[in-house]
C-alpha positions in Angstrom: -29.2 10.7 -35.7 -26.5 13.7 -35.3 -27.7 13.7 -31.3 -27.0 10.2 -31.3 -23.5 10.4 -32.8 -22.7 13.5 -30.3 -23.4 11.5 -27.4 -21.5 8.4 -28.1 -18.9 10.7 -29.0 -19.2 12.5 -25.5 -19.5 9.0 -23.8 -16.3 7.3 -25.4 -13.5 9.1 -23.4 -15.6 8.3 -20.1 -15.7 4.5 -21.2 -11.8 4.7 -21.7 -11.4 6.4 -18.3 -13.5 4.1 -16.4 -11.9 0.7 -18.1 -8.4 2.1 -17.6 -9.3 2.8 -13.7 -10.9 -0.1 -13.0 -8.2 -2.4 -13.4 -5.9 -1.2 -10.5 -7.1 -3.3 -7.4 -7.2 -1.7 -4.2 -7.6 -3.2 -0.8 -10.6 -2.3 1.3 -9.3 -3.0 4.7 -9.0 0.3 6.8 -5.7 1.0 8.1 -7.0 1.2 11.7 -7.3 -2.6 11.6 -3.6 -3.2 10.6 -2.6 -3.3 14.1 -5.0 -6.4 14.7 -3.7 -8.3 11.7 -1.3 -11.5 12.6 2.0 -12.0 10.5 0.4 -14.0 7.5 -2.4 -11.3 7.3 0.0 -8.6 6.9 2.2 -10.6 4.5 -1.2 -11.1 2.3 -1.7 -7.2 2.6 1.7 -6.2 1.4 1.1 -8.7 -1.4 -2.0 -7.0 -2.4 -0.2 -3.5 -2.3 2.6 -4.9 -4.2 -0.2 -5.9 -7.1 -1.8 -2.5 -6.2 1.8 -0.7 -7.0 2.7 -2.8 -10.1 -0.6 -2.3 -11.9 -0.3 1.5 -10.9 3.1 1.8 -12.4 1.8 -0.4 -15.4 -1.2 2.5 -16.4 0.8 5.1 -15.3 3.3 3.8 -18.3 0.7 2.8 -20.6 -1.7 6.6 -20.3 0.0 7.7 -23.6 -2.0 5.0 -25.1 -5.2 6.7 -24.4 -5.5 9.1 -27.3 -7.8 11.8 -25.7 -5.5 14.3 -23.6 -7.8 15.2 -20.7 -8.2 11.0 -20.1 -4.7 10.6 -20.3 -4.0 13.2 -17.4 -6.8 11.7 -15.7 -5.5 8.4 -16.0 -2.1 9.6 -15.1 -3.4 11.3 -11.9 -5.7 8.0 -10.7 -2.6 5.7 -11.1 -0.4 8.1 -9.3 -2.9 8.3 -6.4 -3.6 5.0 -6.1 0.5 4.4 -6.2 0.9 6.9 -3.4 -1.6 5.3 -1.6 -0.6 2.0 -1.6 3.2 2.8 -1.3 1.8 4.5 2.2 -0.3 1.4 3.6 2.8 -0.8 2.7 4.8 1.2 5.0 2.7 1.2 7.8 2.2 -2.6 6.9 6.0 -3.2 7.4 6.1 -1.1 10.8 3.4 -3.2 12.2 5.0 -6.2 10.9 8.5 -4.9 12.3 6.4 -3.9 15.4 5.6 -7.9 15.8 8.9 -9.3 14.7 7.1 -10.8 12.0 8.9 -12.9 9.2 9.2 -10.7 6.5 7.9 -12.5 3.4 9.2 -11.2 0.3 6.6 -10.1 -2.2 
């Protein structure tokens, strides 16, 4: 019985970590395909990156709610990574949008 409780306690931080990180969406489109996108598809991708950035910021600010210190750090680092990646992708998409003289759609 003690082993079961110990196993449950050890798995709890992992469950918290996984549930905290899975709520941040990430586009599966490779950056190499950005140049093939039309204006509407670029606007759609930018909208997806905006959602990723918003959810990443929310996860970063809510990371204190997870009581276990290493889970806080892991969640914060993961959210920061998602946000940085999304900002970089959004910049590439804006560059592609500008190079195609697309009408910029507010996100």
